[in-house]
C-alpha positions in Angstrom: 0.0 0.0 0.0 1.3 3.4 -0.9 0.9 6.2 1.6 0.0 9.8 0.8 0.9 12.7 3.1 -0.9 16.0 3.6 2.3 17.6 4.9 5.3 15.6 3.9 8.1 14.3 6.0 10.5 16.2 3.7 8.6 19.5 4.4 9.0 18.9 8.1 12.7 18.1 7.7 13.3 21.2 5.6 11.4 23.4 8.1 13.7 22.0 10.8 16.7 22.9 8.6 18.0 19.3 8.5 19.6 17.2 5.8 18.5 13.7 5.1 21.7 12.5 6.7 21.1 14.5 9.9 17.5 13.3 10.3 18.4 9.7 9.5 21.2 9.9 12.2 18.8 11.5 14.7 16.3 8.6 14.1 19.0 6.0 14.1 18.0 4.7 10.7 19.7 4.3 7.3 19.4 7.3 4.9 17.9 4.9 2.4 15.0 4.2 4.8 14.4 7.9 5.2 14.4 8.3 1.4 11.8 5.6 1.1 9.7 7.3 3.8 10.0 10.7 2.0 8.9 9.2 -1.3 5.9 7.4 0.3 7.2 3.9 -0.6 7.5 2.8 3.0 5.3 3.8 5.9 6.8 5.2 9.1 6.5 3.1 12.3 4.7 4.5 15.3 7.9 4.5 17.3 9.7 6.6 14.6 6.7 9.0 14.3 6.9 9.6 18.1 10.6 10.4 17.7 9.7 12.7 14.7 7.2 14.5 16.9 9.8 14.9 19.6 12.4 16.2 17.1 10.1 18.6 15.3 8.3 19.6 18.5 4.9 19.2 16.8 2.2 16.6 16.1 3.0 14.9 12.8 1.2 11.6 13.1 -2.0 12.7 11.4 -0.1 14.0 8.4 2.2 11.0 8.0 -0.3 8.1 8.5 -2.9 8.7 5.8 -3.2 5.5 3.6 -3.9 6.2 -0.1 -7.6 5.5 -0.9 
C-alpha cells in the first residue's frame, strides 16, 4: 500500500533545517530508509513517528499516516 501525506516528511525536515543525513542519524536509521519514507514507498513506524514529533516539537502523526484510498 502506498501512503500519501498532507504535509510531507520532507517538508517537516526542511522546516527543521535538517539534511536527510542529519535526520536519519537522529532517528537511528539508514538514509535509504528515510528516502523511502519521504517518497511514500515505506510507511513510518509509530515508534519513529513519536521520535519525529519529539524532534520537530509538533504533532506529525495525522499528516504521515494517511493511507492512499
